[in-house]
C-alpha positions in Angstrom: 26.1 5.0 30.7 26.1 7.5 27.8 29.7 6.5 26.9 28.8 2.8 26.9 25.7 3.5 24.8 27.6 5.6 22.3 30.6 3.1 22.2 28.3 0.2 21.5 26.4 2.1 18.8 29.6 3.0 17.1 30.8 -0.6 17.2 27.7 -1.9 15.3 28.5 -2.2 11.6 26.7 0.2 9.3 24.9 -2.6 7.5 23.2 -3.6 10.7 21.5 -0.3 11.4 18.4 -1.7 9.6 18.5 -5.0 11.5 15.3 -6.0 13.2 15.3 -9.2 15.3 11.6 -9.5 14.4 9.2 -7.5 12.3 7.3 -6.3 15.4 10.3 -4.4 16.9 12.3 -1.3 15.8 15.4 -1.6 13.7 18.7 -1.0 15.5 18.9 2.5 14.1 15.3 3.1 15.1 15.9 1.9 18.6 18.8 4.3 19.0 16.7 7.0 17.3 14.1 6.6 20.0 16.6 7.3 22.7 17.8 10.4 20.8 14.2 11.7 20.6 13.6 11.0 24.2 16.7 13.0 25.2 15.3 16.0 23.4 11.8 15.4 24.9 13.3 15.2 28.4 15.6 18.2 27.9 13.4 20.9 29.4 13.1 18.9 32.6 16.9 19.5 33.2 16.6 23.2 32.3 17.8 22.7 28.7 16.1 24.9 26.1 13.3 23.1 24.3 14.7 21.7 21.0 12.9 19.4 18.6 14.4 16.1 17.7 16.6 16.7 14.7 15.7 14.9 11.4 18.1 12.1 10.5 18.1 8.8 8.6 18.0 6.1 11.2 19.3 3.6 8.7 22.5 5.6 8.3 25.1 4.9 10.9 26.9 8.3 10.4 23.6 10.2 10.8 22.6 8.2 13.9 25.9 8.5 15.7 26.1 12.3 15.0 22.6 12.8 16.3 23.2 10.6 19.3 26.4 12.5 20.3 24.5 15.8 19.9 21.6 14.5 22.1 23.8 13.3 24.9 25.8 16.6 24.8 22.5 18.5 25.0 21.4 16.6 28.1 24.8 16.5 29.8 25.5 20.2 29.2 22.2 21.1 30.9 22.7 18.7 33.8 26.2 20.1 34.4 24.8 23.6 35.0 22.3 22.5 37.6 22.8 23.6 41.2 21.7 21.7 44.3 18.7 23.9 44.7 17.7 23.2 41.0 17.6 19.5 41.8 15.0 20.0 44.5 12.7 22.2 42.3 9.4 20.6 41.4 9.0 20.0 37.6 6.2 18.7 35.5 7.0 15.1 34.5 4.3 14.0 32.0 1.4 15.2 34.0 2.9 14.7 37.5 4.9 16.9 39.7 8.2 15.7 41.1 11.6 17.0 42.2 13.9 17.5 39.2 16.4 15.0 40.6 13.7 12.3 40.5 12.9 13.2 36.9 16.7 13.0 36.1 16.7 9.5 37.6 13.8 8.6 35.4 15.7 9.8 32.4 18.7 7.8 33.5 16.5 4.7 33.9 15.2 5.2 30.4 18.7 5.4 28.9 19.7 2.2 30.9 16.6 0.3 29.7 17.2 1.3 26.0 20.9 0.4 26.3 19.9 -3.1 27.4 18.0 -3.4 24.1 21.0 -2.1 22.2 23.2 -4.7 23.9 20.8 -7.5 22.8 20.8 -6.3 19.1 24.6 -5.9 19.1 25.1 -9.4 20.5 22.7 -10.9 17.9 25.1 -9.5 15.3 28.3 -10.6 17.0 29.2 -7.2 18.4 30.6 -7.1 21.9 29.0 -4.2 23.8 31.1 -1.7 25.7 32.0 -2.9 29.2 31.1 -1.0 32.3 33.5 -0.3 35.1 31.2 -1.3 37.9 31.4 0.4 41.3 
């Protein structure tokens, strides 16, 4: 999922990072920036050290792509170090307690939902999103 998200973001031309389908929704860069911020917000849930969302210009493709790569590396590095017993530990998830694995699935769900929006923005600008491999 992270590879498809990153590949599609990289495929969007730089001039479309300020694109908003309507004035009520975020720009393309802002939408991707939201996911970057969420990765840092969710990080401690997967035993990553707490790190604030880096500052970047969400209208600048180079800045957004670099921040996105760093945010996915931050999350993936932490997940790769979890043991089976870590996955069953209870964690605080926005005021609720749940096993860490369930919180990771919620994080994954968020990334998938945001990627669906990225696909829509990309297609509106004639960009073919990265394909998945299926099962």
